[in-house]
C-alpha positions, 0 to 999 in steps of 0.5 A: 243384556247385550254383549259389547263387540271387541274394539277395533285395533286398526282401520282400512283407509275406507273405514276412515273415509266413512268415519270422518266423511273425508274424501280418499284424496284428503286422507291420501294427502294427509298420509303423504304430508305425514299428518296421518301415520300409516302402519304395516303389520310384519309377521315373525321374522329374523331381523338385525336390531341395531342399537347405539351404545350411549356410553361408547358411542358405537353401533351395536347389532344383534340378530333376533326374532321380531314381529309387530307394526312398522310405520311408513314415512310420507315418502313411502306412502307416496310411492306406495299410493302411486305404484301400489307396492314398494319394498323395504329392507330397513325399518323401525317399530311403529313407536320408533324406538327400535331400528331393524334391517333384514340380514343379508341373505333375506330378500326385500320385503314387498308391501302392497297397498291393501296391507296399509292400515291405520292403528286405533291409537293413531286415529285417536291422536289425529282427532285430538290434534284435529278435532274439526274432523270429528263432528258429533254426527260423524262420531256417532255414525262411526261408532254405529258403523263399527259397532263399538263403544269408546272409552270414557276415562275417569280420574282415579280415586287412588292417588297412587294411580294403581287403579283407572276407571273407564266405562265403569270398569276398573283397570289395575296397574303394577308399581312401574306402570302406575309410576309412569302414569303418575309421572305423566300426570305431574308433568301435565300439572307442570304444563309439560304434558309430553315427556321423554319415554326414556326418562319416564322409564328411568325415573319409574325404575324400569329396565325395559327399553320401551313403554310398550314393553312395560304395559304390553297387552294391558287393555287400556294403556293405549287409550290412556297414554298417547305417543307423538311417534318420536319418543314422547308420551302424554296422558289422554286429555279426556283422562286429565279432564 
């Protein structure tokens, strides 16, 4: 019995050139135009998180420790691809829900071209939006080259959405998690699949500030729920079918 290798969490640009049979020029163009979103991993560091108080309208900030992926803008990608490096001092989390800046004594962070990656969920979003990039042959070649098997999502028998099946395995969700999945499914049935993350959290009864914090390291959630990187989410179309 063969053991399935761990799934890829991110890709280098060269990986996608092979996956999609796309030229380096094409991928660079998509990055600069914002069609394909690039990410950078930042290790644990001290940052100032900036928040807007919706009640008072005043900006609030606090010093905290943070690590995670940040999203690069098309302008930043253009400079990075041209010069091979850029520096940043203000940035946001990849889902755009948290804004940060470095404290005054800290030096700017230098990003090199070799640090740039494409997250797995962004690869999936791009392929859903531009299905012509993913011919049957290229998908098979990509799977063979990366030695991984994609998730086949199945509709749940459980109407509470506590259980989701993929590739014959069952994944279990807590009450708030399943509430969010249910709300997304109901939105899709009404013809409005994209839902505000903040509204979903409120209606699901969560006190958290982001969907990623609610689901954290759940092994299937990034396959199940797609983000537009602007605070809106939808269920994967394969799951809806």
